[in-house]
C-alpha positions in Angstrom: 110.0 82.5 133.3 107.4 81.7 132.2 104.3 82.3 134.9 102.7 78.5 134.4 106.5 77.5 135.8 106.4 80.1 139.1 104.4 77.5 141.5 107.1 74.4 139.5 110.3 76.7 140.1 109.1 77.5 144.0 108.8 73.8 144.4 112.1 73.4 143.6 114.1 75.9 144.7 112.9 74.9 148.6 113.9 71.0 147.1 117.4 72.0 146.8 117.6 74.3 149.6 116.2 72.4 152.5 119.2 69.4 150.8 121.8 72.5 150.8 122.0 72.0 146.9 123.0 74.5 144.2 120.2 75.7 142.3 119.5 75.2 139.0 118.4 77.9 136.3 117.4 75.4 133.1 114.0 77.0 132.1 113.5 77.1 128.9 109.5 77.7 128.8 109.2 75.9 125.1 106.1 74.2 125.8 103.4 76.7 126.4 100.2 74.1 125.4 101.2 71.9 128.9 103.6 73.1 131.4 103.9 70.2 133.0 105.6 68.6 130.1 108.4 71.7 130.2 110.4 70.1 132.8 111.3 66.9 130.1 112.3 69.3 127.5 114.1 72.3 129.9 116.2 68.9 130.9 116.6 67.7 127.4 117.3 71.3 126.4 120.1 71.9 129.4 121.7 68.5 128.5 122.3 69.0 124.9 120.2 65.6 123.7 120.1 64.9 120.9 116.3 63.8 120.1 113.5 63.4 122.5 111.0 59.9 122.0 107.3 60.5 122.8 103.9 60.8 121.4 102.8 63.8 123.1 102.1 66.2 120.6 103.0 68.7 122.9 106.9 68.2 121.9 106.0 69.2 118.5 106.6 72.7 119.2 109.7 71.8 119.7 110.6 70.6 116.1 112.5 73.4 114.0 112.7 75.9 116.6 116.2 76.2 116.9 117.0 73.8 119.8 119.2 70.4 119.7 116.3 67.7 120.8 114.3 67.3 118.5 110.9 64.9 119.1 110.7 61.6 117.4 107.7 59.0 117.4 
């Protein structure tokens, strides 16, 4: 897991533990320029989505990355 997501992961773990939900571990750390977008990329990768529709240029790192969801404008 990338260091920028450490705080987010702590918050997620506390959320799941407090509600007695299973912990998730799908942090791919694909968008290093804007780590706040990682949660959307991680979700799409984990869900094996066909594409991500966005105009956010930070998602362009997924293009040709080998992950199945590819950004489309």
